[in-house]
N, C-alpha and C positions, 0 to 999 in steps of 0.2 A: 838243291833241296831247300825246302822252306823251313824256317826256324821259328820257334816260339818267340813272340814279341811281347813287349810290355803293353799295358793298356793305353798309353799315350801314343803308341805307334799305330798308324792306320792299317798296317798289315796284320794286326792282332785279330781283327774281325774275320780274317780268312781262315783261321784255325778253329773258330768257335761255331761249329755246325754239327747237325746230326746227319748220319749217312742216308736216312730215308729222304732227306731234303734234296739230295742230288741224284736220286734214281730217275732214270729216263734216258732219252736219246740226246746226245750232244754233238754238235758239228763245229768244226774250226773254220773261221773266216779266212785263215791263211792256207788252207788245203792240207792240214795234218789229218791223220786217220780219224775216222768217225769213232765216237765212244758211246757205248751203251752200258749203263750201270743198272744192275738188277739184283733182286733178292734171290738167293739160291734156295729154292724150295725142295730140292732133291735130298738135302741133308737134314738130319734131325733138328739141329739148332739153327739151320739156315746160314746166314752170313751174306755179305754183300760182295758181288763180283763185278769186275770191270772188263768189258770186252772191247778190244780195239779192232776195227774193221778197215782194212786197207782198200785201195781202189778196186781190187778184184774181190768180190764177195766171198770167195773161197778162202782167202787168207785172213784168218781171224786169230787173235791172241786173247785168250780168256784167262784172267788172273784174279786171285783172291785179294781183296783189299785188307790191309792191316792197319792197326792203330797202336802206336808205341809212344807212351808219354804224351798223348794228345796230338801226335802228328800222324796224319793219314798218308799211306803210300801203297804202291804195288811193287812187286819184285819182278821186273821184266829184264833179266840179265843186268841187273843193277837197279837201285831204288829210283823210283819216279814219284816225287812228292805230289800230293793232291791238296788243293785249297779251294775254297768257295767264297765268292764275294756275293753276299745275299742282296746287297743294294743294287748292284748292276746285273744280277742274275748271270754271273760268269763263273765257269769252272776253270781252274788253273791247274795244268799239269806241267811239272817242272821241265820235262824234256820236250814237250810239244807246244806249250803256250796256252793261249786262252781259247775257251770253247763257249758257245752259246747254245741254249736249248733248241733242239730241232722242232720245227712246227709240224704238227700232224695234219 
């Protein structure tokens, strides 16, 4: 899981982002499940959800994203930390590795 870092540490930038910045489709260069991050419009106050799609399009895990003390995560039978590197445009999931934006 990702931890909060101090300002001198380069990983500190990974925790300082807004959820709307990471919405969209993400793919893993290493072959991990594809990720779609979207705003939930069916609920009154919305919220951001993360959808993992495995090789078979019918196998989908749809999870709510949480933020506790500035750390973003999903609960998929255990916590999976989420971080974002704005400079490289890379999404980091602690259990699956790095993701890049899918080109439309």
